[in-house]
C-alpha positions as CSV (number, residue, x, y, z in Angstrom):
1,M,100.5,73.9,99.7
2,S,96.8,74.6,99.1
3,D,95.3,77.9,100.3
4,L,93.1,76.1,102.9
5,N,96.0,74.1,104.2
6,R,98.2,77.2,104.3
7,R,95.5,79.1,106.2
8,G,95.2,76.2,108.7
9,W,98.9,76.0,109.2
10,L,99.3,79.7,109.8
11,R,96.3,79.8,112.1
12,A,97.7,76.9,114.1
13,A,101.1,78.5,114.4
14,G,99.5,81.8,115.6
15,L,97.3,80.0,118.1
16,G,100.2,78.1,119.5
17,L,101.0,81.4,121.4
18,S,97.4,81.7,122.7
19,G,98.3,80.5,126.2
20,L,100.4,83.7,126.7
21,W,97.5,86.1,126.4
22,L,93.8,86.6,127.2
23,S,91.5,86.8,124.3
24,A,91.8,89.8,121.9
25,C,88.1,89.5,121.3
26,D,87.1,90.0,124.9
27,R,89.5,91.8,127.3
28,V,92.8,93.5,127.8
29,N,96.0,91.6,128.7
30,E,99.0,93.7,129.6
31,S,101.2,91.0,131.0
32,P,104.8,92.1,130.6
33,A,105.9,88.5,129.9
34,A,103.3,87.9,127.2
35,T,104.0,91.3,125.6
36,A,107.7,90.6,125.5
37,V,107.3,87.1,123.9
38,L,104.7,88.3,121.4
39,S,106.9,91.3,120.5
40,S,109.9,89.1,119.9
41,A,108.0,86.7,117.7
42,E,106.2,89.2,115.6
43,G,108.9,89.9,113.1
44,L,109.5,86.2,112.4
45,T,105.8,85.5,112.2
46,R,105.2,88.3,109.8
47,R,108.1,87.3,107.5
48,V,106.9,83.6,107.5
49,Q,103.3,84.7,106.7
50,R,104.4,87.0,103.8
51,L,106.6,84.3,102.3
52,A,103.8,81.7,102.6
53,T,100.9,83.8,101.3
54,D,100.0,85.9,98.3
55,R,98.5,89.0,99.8
56,K,96.6,89.7,96.6
57,A,94.9,86.3,96.5
58,L,91.2,86.1,97.3
59,A,89.9,84.7,100.5
60,R,87.6,81.7,100.0
61,E,84.0,82.5,99.4
62,F,81.1,80.2,100.4
63,S,77.6,79.4,99.4
64,P,74.4,80.7,101.2
65,A,74.0,77.2,102.7
66,D,77.3,77.6,104.5
67,I,76.2,80.7,106.5
68,S,76.5,80.2,110.2
69,P,73.0,80.2,111.9
70,D,74.5,82.0,114.9
71,F,77.5,84.2,113.9
72,R,79.4,85.1,117.1
73,A,80.1,88.7,117.7
74,N,83.8,89.5,118.4
75,G,85.1,92.4,120.6
76,S,82.6,95.0,121.8
77,T,78.9,94.3,121.4
78,S,77.7,97.8,122.4
79,V,79.0,101.3,122.6
80,A,78.7,103.8,125.5
81,D,79.9,106.9,123.6
82,A,77.2,109.6,123.8
83,D,77.5,110.7,120.1
84,Y,77.2,107.1,118.9
85,L,74.2,106.5,121.1
86,Q,72.5,109.6,119.6
87,H,73.2,108.3,116.1
88,Q,71.9,104.9,117.1
89,A,68.7,106.3,118.5
90,N,68.2,108.2,115.2
91,G,68.8,105.1,113.0
92,F,72.1,106.6,111.9
93,A,70.3,109.0,109.7
94,D,72.7,111.8,110.4
95,W,75.8,109.7,110.8
96,K,78.8,110.5,108.6
97,L,82.0,108.5,108.0
98,V,85.0,110.9,107.9
99,V,87.9,110.2,105.5
100,D,90.8,112.5,106.1
101,G,94.5,112.7,106.9
102,L,96.8,112.5,103.9
103,V,94.1,113.0,101.3
104,E,93.5,115.7,98.7
105,R,89.7,115.8,99.2
106,P,88.5,115.0,102.7
107,L,85.1,113.2,102.7
108,A,82.1,112.9,105.0
109,L,80.0,110.0,103.8
110,S,76.5,109.1,104.9
111,L,75.1,105.6,104.8
112,A,73.3,106.6,101.6
113,D,76.6,107.6,100.1
114,L,78.2,104.3,101.0
115,R,75.2,102.3,99.6
116,S,75.4,104.2,96.3
117,A,79.2,103.7,96.0
118,P,80.8,100.8,94.1
119,G,80.6,97.7,96.3
120,R,79.9,94.0,96.5
121,S,78.5,91.2,98.5
122,Q,80.6,88.2,99.7
123,I,80.1,85.2,101.9
124,T,83.3,84.7,103.9
125,R,84.7,83.1,107.0
126,H,85.6,85.2,110.0
127,D,88.5,83.7,111.9
128,C,88.9,84.9,115.5
129,V,92.2,84.7,117.4
130,E,90.3,82.8,120.1
131,G,90.1,79.9,117.7
132,W,86.5,80.0,116.6
133,S,85.2,80.8,113.1
134,S,81.8,81.8,111.6
135,I,80.6,82.4,108.1
136,G,78.5,85.3,107.1
137,K,77.4,87.4,104.1
138,W,78.7,90.9,104.0
139,T,77.5,93.7,101.7
140,G,79.4,97.0,101.6
141,A,81.2,99.7,99.7
142,S,84.6,98.7,98.3
143,L,87.3,100.7,100.1
144,G,89.5,101.3,97.0
145,P,87.1,103.5,95.1
146,I,86.5,105.6,98.2
147,L,90.2,106.2,98.6
148,D,90.4,107.2,94.9
149,R,87.6,109.6,95.4
150,A,89.4,111.2,98.4
151,G,92.7,111.2,96.5
152,L,95.5,109.7,98.6
153,K,98.6,111.9,98.9
154,P,101.9,110.4,97.7
155,N,103.2,109.9,101.3
156,A,100.1,108.0,102.5
157,R,101.1,104.5,103.4
158,Y,98.5,103.3,105.9
159,L,94.8,103.8,106.9
160,V,93.9,104.1,110.5
161,F,90.3,103.2,111.5
162,H,89.0,105.2,114.5
163,C,86.1,103.5,116.2
164,A,83.3,104.5,118.6
165,D,83.8,101.6,121.1
166,T,86.2,101.4,124.0
167,L,87.7,98.3,125.7
168,G,88.6,99.9,129.1
169,P,87.7,102.8,131.4
170,D,89.7,105.5,129.6
171,P,87.8,106.6,126.4
172,V,91.1,108.0,124.9
173,R,93.6,105.4,125.9
174,D,91.1,102.5,125.5
175,G,89.3,103.6,122.4
176,Y,89.4,101.0,119.7
177,Y,91.4,101.6,116.5
178,E,93.0,99.5,113.8
179,S,95.1,100.0,110.7
180,I,95.9,98.4,107.4
181,D,98.3,99.1,104.6
182,L,97.4,100.1,101.0
183,I,97.8,96.5,99.8
184,D,94.9,95.4,101.9
185,A,93.0,98.6,101.4
186,Y,92.8,98.0,97.7
187,H,92.2,94.3,97.9
188,P,88.9,93.6,96.1
189,Q,87.3,91.9,99.1
190,T,88.1,94.8,101.5
191,L,84.7,96.4,102.3
192,L,83.1,99.0,104.5
193,A,80.3,96.7,105.4
194,Y,76.8,98.1,106.1
195,A,74.8,94.9,105.8
196,M,75.1,91.4,107.1
197,N,73.1,88.4,105.9
198,E,70.9,90.7,103.8
199,E,70.0,92.9,106.8
200,P,71.3,96.2,108.1
201,L,74.5,95.6,110.1
202,P,73.4,94.8,113.7
203,V,74.9,96.9,116.6
204,K,76.6,93.9,118.1
205,H,78.4,93.4,114.8
206,G,79.6,97.0,114.4
207,A,76.7,99.2,113.1
208,P,76.5,101.3,111.1
209,V,79.8,100.3,109.3
210,R,82.6,97.9,110.0
211,L,85.7,97.0,108.1
212,R,85.9,93.6,106.4
213,V,89.5,92.8,105.5
214,E,89.1,89.1,104.7
215,R,92.7,88.0,104.6
216,Q,93.3,89.0,108.2
217,L,92.2,87.7,111.6
218,G,89.1,89.1,113.3
219,Y,90.7,91.8,115.5
220,K,91.7,93.6,112.3
221,H,88.0,93.9,111.3
222,A,87.3,97.2,113.0
223,K,83.7,97.7,114.2
224,Y,81.8,101.0,114.7
225,V,84.1,102.9,112.3
226,M,83.7,106.6,112.6
227,R,86.8,107.9,110.8
228,I,89.4,106.7,108.4
229,E,92.7,108.6,108.6
230,A,95.4,108.2,105.9
231,V,98.8,108.4,107.5
232,E,102.5,108.0,106.7
233,S,103.4,106.2,109.9
234,F,101.9,105.3,113.3
235,D,104.6,107.1,115.3
236,Q,102.2,109.8,116.6
237,I,99.2,107.6,117.1
238,R,98.6,106.3,120.6
239,G,101.2,103.5,121.3
240,G,102.7,103.8,117.8
241,K,102.0,100.2,116.8
242,G,99.0,100.7,114.6
243,G,96.1,99.3,116.7
244,F,94.5,98.8,120.1
245,W,95.7,95.3,120.4
246,E,99.0,95.9,118.7
247,D,99.8,98.5,121.3
248,R,99.4,95.7,123.8
249,G,101.7,93.2,122.1
250,Y,99.7,91.7,119.3
251,E,100.9,91.4,115.7
252,W,100.1,94.3,113.4
253,Y,100.0,92.0,110.4
254,A,97.5,89.2,111.2
255,G,97.3,87.7,107.7
256,I,95.7,84.3,107.1
């Protein structure tokens, strides 16, 4: 099965459950029935995905002519957090990305630090769980070298991305967060993107920095990233499932 056909098959299989939930890109659904069905299906779906895909394979890259003229913004398009708004008003001049948790050398990286770090540009397709796709060019710092700089401890297994946006009235319970494992963290196309289509990353797309993890669906691409925490497990983090939507019944592994 070709990579494109496999991606399409997996996407269709995942979207077959879409009638059970409201969009992960727009609003919260906490239907007990939907949560129960999604939870029961997650293990099987994850096993099928991992059997059908090579997690180290590259996502398809496109040409400049393929870039979508109007790339849709998923999830939050603005942030109400006071600290974030102050950074935004200052052009993110004093903003720092914190890298901590199970690391030997905690980091606080400015945008200038990220721009000078090893990185790349790539033109890739963003696939949203709603069923739409858009193609854009992303430029950013490669995540792997940043982790090497911080020095992951031997028991670090996952990275948790803490974000500035919220998808509900409670800034603690409803604050967005996501996570990936070290396979995706060290994938060559996994970036901390600070530019989109040759321009600084717009606010509606997650300024100043968003995660690009190109082998996963859109809700894994955390926006407004403020902190990266290396952890051994998710047990003590919020709902214990590894992400805002995962705590509400979505799959943790959303590979395509």
